N, C-alpha and C positions, 0 to 999 in steps of 0.2 A: 755846509759843504759835505757831500757824501764821501764815505771812506773809499768805496770802490772807484778806481781810477786815480787815486791820490798816490804819488810816489812815496813809498814807505820802505824804510830799511828793514831787513829781516829781524823779526822779533826774537828769534833764537840765536842771533848773531853773537851777542855778548857771552852767552853760555858756551858757545862753541869756541870762541876766542880764548876764554878763560880755561878751557879744558874741563868745564863742569857738565857738559852734555854727554851722558853715558851712551856710547855705542855698544853694540852687542857684546863685545869682549869685556867691556868695562863695568858691567852691572855688578853691584855689590851683592854677591851670592856667597853662601856658606858652603863649606866642604867641597872645594873645587878639586876636580880631577881633570887632567889634560889628556886629550885624545889626539893621536897622530895617525893619519890614514896611510896604509900600505897600498901602493898601486902597482898594477901589472907592468912587467917589463917586456911583454910580448903583445903583439897586436891581435893574435887569434890563437886559441888553443885551450888547454885545460890545466888547472893546477893539480899536479900529481901529489906532491907532498909539501907541507909547510912546517919546517922545523922551528919551533918557538922556544926551545930550551934556553938558549943564550939570552933571549929577550926577557923571559920570565925570571931569570936570575939577576937582572939589573935591579939595584936597590930602588925601591919606590914604585915598581911596576905593580899594577893592580889586576889587570886582566889583558889577555890577548884574544881578539876576535878573529875568526875566519869562517870559511864555509861550513866547517864541521862543529864549531862551538857557538856560533851566533844564535840568538833566539829566532824563532820562525816568524815570518811575516804572514798576515792574514790574507793579503791579496798580492799575487805575483804577476798580475796581468800587465803592469807597466814596466817595460824593460829598463827604464832609468832608475826606478826605485827598488827594483829587485836585486839587492846586493847581498852577498854572503849567504845565499840560499843554495848555491850550487857552484861547482868548481870551474864551470866554463868561463872563458875570457872572450869578450867580443871586441875589445879595442885596447890599444896601449894606453895606460893611465887609468884603467878601470879599477875601482876599489876592490881589493881582494882580501883585505884584512885591516886591523887597526890595533894599536897599543894604547892602553890607558895607564897613566902613571900620576904620581903626586906632583911632578913638575913637568913643564913642557920640554925641558931639556932631556929628562929621563925618558919621556915618551918617544921623542924623536930619535934618540940614541938607540933605544931598545928596538924601535921599528927597523932601524938599519941592520940589526943583528938577526932579523927573521930571514931564514934561508928558504927560498921558494924554488921548487923545481916544476917545470912545465912540460907538458907534451905539446910542443909548438906545432902549429899548422901553418900552411901557406896563407898569407894575408894579402889583401888588396886595398891600398889607400890612395891609388892614383885616380884623380878626378879628371875626366875629359868628356867632351860632348858625345863622341861616338861610342862610349862605353857600352859593351853588350848587355850589361846588367840593368841598363836604364829602364825605368818603368813610368807609367802614367799614374800619378797619384789620384786618389778619389777626390781630394780637396786640397787646397793650399791654405797657408796660414791666414787667419782671419775669417775662415769659413767661406772664402772666395771659390768660385768655380775654377776648375783646372783649365778649361778651354772656353773661349767665347768666339763668336763670329757674327759679323753683320755684312750684308751685301755679298758680292762675288769677287773676292780678292784675285783669284786666278785669272778671271776674265779681265779685270782692271789692268793687271800687269801684262797680259797678252796683248792688250790694245796698244801697248807701247807708250807709257807716260813720257812726257818731255824730259823729265829728270828722274833718276833712280839712285837711291843709296841702298847698297846691299852689303852689309858688313857685320862682323862679329865684335862684340865688346865684352870684356871680362873684368871681374873684380875678384880679389884674392880672399882666402880665408882670413878673417880678422877676429881678434879676441877682445871682449869687454875687459877693461882694466880700471874699474873704479878705484878711487883712492883707498877706500876701505875694502879689502878683500872679503869674500864671504866668510861669515863666522856665525856659529850658533852655540848657545849654552843650553844644555838639556838637563832637566831635573824631573825624575819620576818619583812621585809620592804614592807608594803602593796602598796605603790605608785609604786614601781618597780616590785612587786610580786616576790621578791627574798628571798629565805631562805638560810641564812648563818649558817653553822655548823662548829664550832671548835671542832673537834672530835678526840678521841683517837682511831685510826683505822689503820688497815693494808692495806686499799685500799680506798683512797679518792674518786677516780672515781667510785669504786664499791658501795660506800655508796649512791652517787647521783643516780646511775642507779637503785639500789634496791628500794630506797624510792620514786622515781619519780612516779611510778604507784600507790603506796599506798596513796600518798598525792595528787594525781591528778595534778602534776606539770610536766613540761618538765624538763628533767635532767639538762638542761642548766640553769635552774632557781634555782638549788640547788648548792650552792657553799660550798665545803667541804675543810677545811684547817686543815692540820695535819703535820707540819714540824718536830715535835718531838713526839715520842711515847715511853712510858716507858714499853716496853714488850707487848707481846700479846699471844704467844704460840698457835695461832690459834683462840682463842676466839674473837679476834678483826678482824678476816678475813671477817666479814660481819656485817652489822648493826643488832641490836637486838631491843627488844621492847622499851628499854629506849630511843632510838633515835626517835622513833615515839612519845613517850610521850613528849619529849622536843619540838618536832615540834607542837604538839597539844597545848601545853602551850604557845608557841610563837605566834600561831594564836590567842589565847585568849588574849594575852597581846602584841599587836603589838608595835614595837619600844623598847621593853625591851629585854635585853639579858638574856635568860633563862639558868641558870647554873644548870646542873643535874650531880652530882657526885655520882656514884653508891657506896654504902657503901660496906665494906669488907663482911659483912654478906649477902648483896644482890648479891654479886658475886657468891654465891652458889644457886641463885634462877632463874635468867632469862637471863644469858649471855652465856649459854652453858657449857658443861662438857664432859669428856670422858665416854662413855657408859660402864657399866660393861659387860664383855665378858666371855663366856665359849666356849672353843675350845675342840672338841673331835678329837684327833689325833690317827690315826691307821697307823703304819709303818710296812711293811713287807720287810725283807731283806734276801738275800741268805747267804750261808755259808761264803762268803767273805765280808759280810757287805754291799753289793750293794742293793739299794732299788729296789724291784720288784713291790711294790704297796704303794701308799700314799693316805690317805683320811684325809681331814680336813673339819669338819663340825663346823661352828661357829654360836653361838646364842648370840644376842646382844639386848640391851634394846633400846626402842624408846618411844616417847610420843604419847598419843592419839590425841593431838591437831595438831601435825605435825610430819611427818616421817623423820627420819635420820638413815641411816643404815651404821654403821661402817664396813669397808671391811676387817675384821680380817683374813679371809681365803685366801685373795689374794696373800700374799707373798709365800704361799706354791705352787702356780701355776708355779713359775719360779725358785725357789731356788735350787732344787736338781734334778738330773736325776732320773726319775722313769717312766718306759714306761706305767704303769697303774696308773692313778691318778684321784681323784674326789674331788671337793670342793663345799661347799654350805654355804648359809647364811640363817638364820631364825631370824625374828624380834619378840620381845615381846612388844606390845604397852601397856603402863601403864599410870597411872594418875601421871605423873612426868613431870618436866620441859624438854625442848627439848634438847637432846644431840647435840653436834656440834664438830668442829675440836678441837683437842688437840694434840700438837706436835707429828707428825707422826701418825695421825689417821689410824687405821687398821694395819699398819706395826708394830707399837710398841707392841700392845697386841698379834698380830698374830705371830710375830717372837719370842716372849717369849715362846709361846706354842711349836712352831716347834723346837726351839733350845734346850729346855729342853728335848723334846722327842728325839732329835738326841743324846743328852748326855746319855739318858737312853738306847738308842740302842747301843751306844759305850760301855756302862757298860755290857750289855747282850752279846755282841759279843766278848768282850775282846780286842777290837781294840781301839787304842788311838783316842780320840775325834777329833784331827786334821786330822789324817790319814783317819778316817771314812768320814769326810767331803770331803777330797781330792778324795777319791774313788767314791764319788757321784757327782763329778763335771760334769755338763752338757756341751757338746760341743757346743750346740745351745740352744736358749731359749726353754724350754720344752713346753711352752704354745703356742707360735706363730710359732716355727720352724725356726725363723730368726737367723742369726748369731749375735753375740754380737758386739756392737760398741767397747766395751772393757770390759773384765771381768777378773779382776786380784785378785779375791778372794783368790786363792791359794797363790799368792805373799803376800797378807796381812797376811794370816795365818802363812806362813813360816817366814816372817820378824818379825811379832809380837812374834812368839815363841822364836826366837833368842833373841830379845830385852827383853822379859819378863823373860827368863830363864826357859823355859818349859822342856827342855831336862833333863832326869833323874827323872822326876816326878813319884812317886809311884802311880800306878793307883788305888790301894786299898784305900777305904775311911777310915777316922777316924784313921789314922796311924801316922800322924805327930803331935807331941805334943811339945809345947814350953812353959814351965812353966805351968801357969794356962789356957793356950789357946790351943784349937784345931785349926790347920791351914790347909786350903785347897785352891786349885786353880781351876779355871774353865775357859772355853773358850766358845765363841759363835760367830756366823757369823752375819753380818749385810748386808742389802740391802735396797735400796730405789729407786723407779722409777725416771728416768730422765723426767722432765716436761719442755717443751719448748712452751711458750705461744706466739702466734703471734699477740695478741690483744693489744700490747703496742706500743707507739709512743714516739718520742723524738725530740726536736728542738735544733738547734745550731744557735747562733746569735753572731756576732762580736760587742763588746762593744767599747766605745770610748777610754778606757785606754789599748787597745790592749789585752784585756781579752776576753774570750769566755763564754757567758751564755749558759749553757747546761741544758735544762729543760725537766722534765717528772714528772708525778704525783706520781711516786713511793714512797713507804714508807720505812723509816729506823726505825725499831722497836727495835733498840739497837744492831742490827747485824753488823753494820759497813757498810751498803749498800751505804751511802753517800760517804764514803771514797773510796770504791771499784769502784763506778761509776765514781768518779773523776779521778782515775787512768786509767780507760778504756778510758774516753773521752780524756785525755791528750795524750795517745798513738795514738788514732784514728785521732787526729788533728795534731799530731806531735809537741806538745808544752809541756813545763813543767807543772806539776800539779798545780803550783802556779798561772797559767794563766787561770785556769778553775773556773768559778763561777757556781757550781752545785746547781740547784734549784729543790726541790722535795716537795712532801707532800701537793699538792694543786690541786683540781679538775679542776681549770682553766688552768692548764698546760696540755700539751699533755697527753692523757689518758694512764695509765699504768695498767698492770694486778696486781692482789693481791700479797702481800708479803706472799705467802703461798705455800705449796707443794715444798719447796726448789727450786722454779722456778723463784724467783724474779731477782736476779742478772744476771742469764743467759739470761733471756728474755729481761730485760731492757737494758743490755749492748749491746745486739744485735741490738736493736733499735738505741742506741747511735752511734754505729759503722756505721750503715747504714746512719744515718743523717750526720755524719762527712764526710763519703766518698762522699755523694751527695753534701755536702757543697763545698768540694774541686773541684768536677767536675764542679759545676755551677760557683763558684767564684774564683777558683785558689788559689795560695799561697799568693796573696796580695789583699784580699777582701776589699770592702769598708765598712766603719763603718755602722752598721745596717743591713748588709747582713744576711739573715736568710734562713734556710732550715728546714723542718720537714719531718721525715721519720718514717716508722713503722718497727717493727721486721719482718725481711724477712722470707718467707717460707724456710723450711729446708728439701728439698726432700731426703737428705741422711738418715733422720730418718725413712723414709717409708720402708726401706729395712733392717733395723737392729733393735735389741732390745737394748735399752740404759738404764743402771742402774748404780748407784753408789754402791760400796761395801765396806766392812770393816770387821775387826776381833777384838773382845774384849777379853782381858785377865784380870781376877780378882783374887786377893788373899784376903781371909777373915780370921779373927781371931775370934773364938767363945769362950766366957768365959765358962769354964767347969762347973762352979757353977750356973751362972745366965742365960746362953743361949744368953747373949748379943752378937750381931754380929757387927763387925767393918770391913769395907773394908779398909785394910791396904795398898793395892797397886792395881793400875789399869793401864793397858797399852792398847792403841788401835791404830790400823793402818788402814788408809782409802785410797780408790781409788776413786777420785772425778774429774778426769780430771785435767785441768790446774787450778792452784790456783792463784786467782787475788791478794789477800793480805794475806800473811802468818800470820800476827798478828791477824787479825779478824777471819780467818778461824780456827785457833787453838782455839780461844775463843769459837767459835761455837761448835767445837768438844768436848771441855771440858764441856761446858754447857750441851750438849746432854748426855754425860756420867754421869754427875751429876744427870740429869733427870732420867737416868736408875737406878742409885744407889737409888735414891729417890723412884722410882717405885718399886724396889725390896724390900726395907726394911721399908718404911715409909708411902707413900701416900695411903690414904684410906678415902673416904667420907662415913660416917655412916648415913644411912637414918633410921629414926624412923618410922616404918611402921604403927604404931598406928595413927600417925598424918600426915605422908607423907613428913616430912621435913628432911633436913640434919642437924644433931645436931653438927657436927664438922665444924661449919661455921665461923671460925675465924682463925687467924694465931697462936693462942695459942693451939687449939685442932686439927687443920688440920696440920699434921706433914710433913715437908720436910727438907732437909739438911741445916744445918748452917755451918759456917766455921769449927767448931770443928769436924764435921762429915767427912770432906774431908781431907784425909791424903796425899797420894802420887798418884796423877793422872797425866798422861801425854799422849799426842797424837802426832802422826806424819802421814805423807801421802806419797804416792808414787809419784815420779817425772814422770809426763806423760801429754799428751795432747790428748783429744778425738776429733778428727777433725769432726767426724760424728755427735757429740752431739750438737755442736753449732759453729757459726763462730769463736769464740775465743777458742774453744776446752775445754770449762769448763762444768761441770755438777753441780748439786745441792749438797750443803754441810750442809745445815742448820739443817736437821732433822735426818740424818743417825747416828749421835752420840748416840741417844737414842735407836735406833732399835737394839735389841739383847743384849744391855748392861745389862738389868735386868736379862736376862737368864744367862749371864756369872756369875753374882753374885749368883744367885740361884744354879747354877751348882757347884760353889765353896763351897757353904754351904753344899751341899751333900758330896763333897769330904772331907770337914773338919769333918763332923759328921756322915755320913752314912745315914742321913735322907733326903729323897726325898720330897721336898715341891713343890706342883704343883699349889698352889694358892698364889697370891700376896695380900699384902706384906707378906714376911716371918716374923713370930713372934717368939719371944723367946719361947713361949708356944709350938710351933710346935716341938721344939728340946729337951725340958727338959727331957722327958721320956727316951731319948737315951743317955743323957750325962753321962759320967763315974762318 
């Protein structure tokens, strides 16, 4: 029996349960010194003075860094990394100083004693569609074009489609909150000129590559170690300002191990977040419900100090057949922190808009929402014209409908009452692009105990990647998984691409398979101890002639309290098409986690920014809401049995993020079906429903 496809519990589970798995803060390093960041209390202006006398007098304080005392950076072209080089402030929460001390308590207390005076300027943190500062970005996240168009949209709408949906849909600012906040331990060894970073990151090699020019070091002199990472959801996909701050302190205090643990409140300041989005959707359909025109114009927030453009309109380019379509993106630069990746950036907010709009079209045409989607199924990728490597969305919809019990659903809203609850059901489709990165490498080495060391700098951020890669390596080498010593999370190992874009396992496993095959070619079935081979992820020419995406369908049932408007997701079923599944245990966990993200996005998550002062006031786990166990009732996921040979050598596609895409729309659509109230902005509040409740 092959290892790939066999349900396998996480190999690192026992160490994590015992507390024996060292996360960034917990590595056994000598000469610790604790660093606490000082962040700006104005949203725009200049630091005029910084009185550090009281802080420096605190017992145990080692140094205080600010714009006048910090070491110089070699490259200041990146606005996120350029900290403590000048007194200007670009957003509330920007790092303007730091205190290093012998204990974390001393560092935090001393930081509170630093008195900062600002020359404050008028700031603007208010995001809205008609903002006069709006710009057209040159490109949006993922290297996608800012605008696309096919056919003649204006003529199609002028001709008068039988049915039209013309609405705005919005999602709020949201913040990544992995269980392990960002943390880095930095140690500078001046004799060797090596900077060692124990970092909580989704890409050890990526951290070294990104920081090298900023610090003026060769990437090989930055050693990043991250064997265990307590979640990331995208925010740890690249280094942030705190990594630079730790390096500056390490330079100032050579020989000390600088420990910087980002506080939960600071997680809302300088490590990224999901931009608020507004999507203007215009759908035109004929009498049979087939789309004749589709327009998706997305407006998203960015920062004045550095541009990041969330690609919210991109999913509408490929999702449904419409011979006339147009998509665009517009950025609003504000005096706010820099947005960054948050699980399924672009696809999550963009598909919420599209899938609620499709539900509205189903309502107006009188066509069942599943049937409407089936009628608009494209034969080829609408954007590229290429055939699909595999597109089984209809299978997901049909299978999910049977599993969920969709048949017999009354299409009329607000008709099903069970005691004090209004009950409704909703559906939404999901898609996520297949990403195959060739920039990864892996090595295979025979150890003395007849085991194989398989090494790559890949990151396991809690997804089960370590286990999945072990299964892949075992099959590739033709040995049981017990004979694989999988080593990851270290930039000294062969370089691996980021654990992001649902591309990690597919890209890293391809490198491992390539290395194993080359190992057998060179060394045969009876290699000598110490025999080693390193290989990279091979090119995949099959992808050049096809469009490769993962797909899925979400079904949600909600219960709305007729008196209070409280919404509970009582049941959720989702079916996915992701190619070959490496480990059913961990892929199901990923799907359920994504679905929980979608439920959270639909009903709870919302960062509230006080525009008077420019900061997020819901900056802790008490006031930033997301689901707890009591919110999750009956969730389940399954997947189609398939292999996508064009997608990758193992036939697998990404599975990490598709669970969130579309799931919020399924919940919002179910709320409409339960109450008759169409809510187009997230999260859905009880206040949105109260006026319509019986």
